[in-house]
N, C-alpha and C positions, 0 to 999 in steps of 0.2 A: 588728453591724446595717448597716455601710457595705457589706459583701460582699453582704448579702442583697439591699439595694438596686440595687446593680449588676448582679447577676445578674438580678432582676426587669426593671430597665431594659432590659437586653440581650433578654430574652425579648419583652418588650413592642415592642421595636424591630423585631424579627423579625416579630412578629405584623403591626405596621403595614407593613412592606415586603411581606409575603405579601397583605395586604389591597389595599394599592396596586396590586400587580400583577394580583390577581385581579378587581378590579373596575374596571380599566383606567382609573384616577384619574390627573389630571394635577394639578401645582402650580398653585395659583391665589393668587398673592401670598405673603406671609410665613407665614400662618397657617391657609390653607385648601387643601383637594385639592377636586376637582370631577370628578364621574363623569355618566355618561348612564344612565338607567335608564326603565322602565316602571312607572307608578303601578300599584298593585293595592290596590282597596277601593272603598268606596261613593263615590258622587258627594259633592264638597265645593265649597259655593259660598263664595267669600271676599267679604269687605265692599266691595272694589272692583269686585265684579261678574264676577271671574274664576271660572271653573268648571272643576274638574278632574274627569274621568272615569275610570273603570276602562281601563287600557291607554294612558292619555296619556303622552307622554313627560315626565320630570321630570329636573330637574338634581339630582344626589345632593351633597350638601355634608359634607365630613368635615374636622375639626379635622386640623391637622398636629402631632401630640402631640410630638414630638421638638424641634420649633422652638419650640413654648409652653415645654417644660422648660427651654430655652436661656435664657428670662427671667431666671433665676437667682433666688438669695435676696434679700430686702430686705423693706421694709415693704409690707404689703398695698397700700397707696395705690400706692406706686412701681411694684409689679409689675403691678396693674390698669390703671395709666395705661399702661405699655408695652404691655400686651395690647390695650388699646383702640385703641391708635394704629396697631398691626399689624392690628387686624380692621377699622379703616376702611380702609387700604389695600388689603386683601384684597377688600373690598366694592366699592370703586372698580373693581378689576380684575374683579370678578364683572359689574358693571354694562357694562364694556367688551366682555367676552365675550359678554354677553345681547345687545348691539348688533351685533356685528360677526361672531361666529364661526357658520359654517354648521351645525356639529354642534350648536348650542344655540339654532338659529333658532327651531325648533318648541317649544322648552320655554316654557311659561307659568307655571310654578311651580319653585321650587327648595325642597329639603327636606332637613332633617338631623335627627340625633338628638344629644342631649347631655344631660349632668347638671346644666348650668349653669341657675339658676333663670330664669324668663320675664324676657326684657329684649329691647332691640333694636326698641322699638315706632317709635322715630324713624326708621328705615330701612324698617319696615312688617313685621318679623317678627310672625308670629302663633304662639304657643305653646300646645301641649295636652300633658297627660300621656299616656303611653302606656297602654293598658288592661294590667291586671294578667294576666301570664301566666307560664309557666315561662321562655319567652324573656327577658321583661321582667325577671325575678328574675335569670337569668343575666346579663343586660346591666348590671342595677344592681351586681352583683358585680364585673364587669369595671371599670365606672367607678370603684367604690372603690378597686380595684388600681390604676387610672391615676392617680386622686387621689393616692393614697399614694406612688407611685414618682415621679410627674412634678410634683406640687404644688409651686412654689417656696418655699412657706411653710406651716408647720404651721397658721397663722391661716386660710389659704386652704382648707386639708383641713377645718378643723373648720367652715367656714361651707357646704362642698359638700355637700349633701344628694344622695345617689346615686340621685336619682329620676329615671330616664330620660323624657325630654321629646321630643316632636317639634317642630321649628321649621319653620315653612312661610313662603316669601316669594315673593309673586307678581312676575313681570317688571314687570307696570304699577307696582306700589309700589316696587321697586328702583330703576327708571328714573326715576320721579317724586321720590324721596327722597334719592337718593344725593347731590345736590347738598347736602343739609342737614347732611352729615357734616363735621364740622370739620377743615380742612385744617392739618397740622402742619409 
């Protein structure tokens, strides 16, 4: 079983590196990557008044799966605490990029996809399930594989339902709420 895990982890590492290059992502703190893209879809109005329209620029957020896998074995609480600390650091760096980086100056909304259940309201994340489609089913399979290979604990894998969810974070909510993140 260890050999299968090692081979799967290697292949997923290759996929992550390809994805990183393909979408010109850059590292953003310890657990996030960020890219620049165009939104494709219907108009969305967020609670803070931000409006996202088709073809608007967005910041694409991606987890750094290899870094998250390095959190290692341990109790669910300890691993979750380490992840939360690294995520807070990444979000503080996202706020700095949103304020100062000319590439992201025109971005009003950041968006990502994950299987993690809805959370992050303190920062301003809004989460919605992805509509069911063949792509969503394929993504759910990919997330189950990631969870199996990278999850540091069987307890975490058991809790992770591979339901792909969209996460949205407006620039306004990020900049307003980043100060609420506990500093470690």
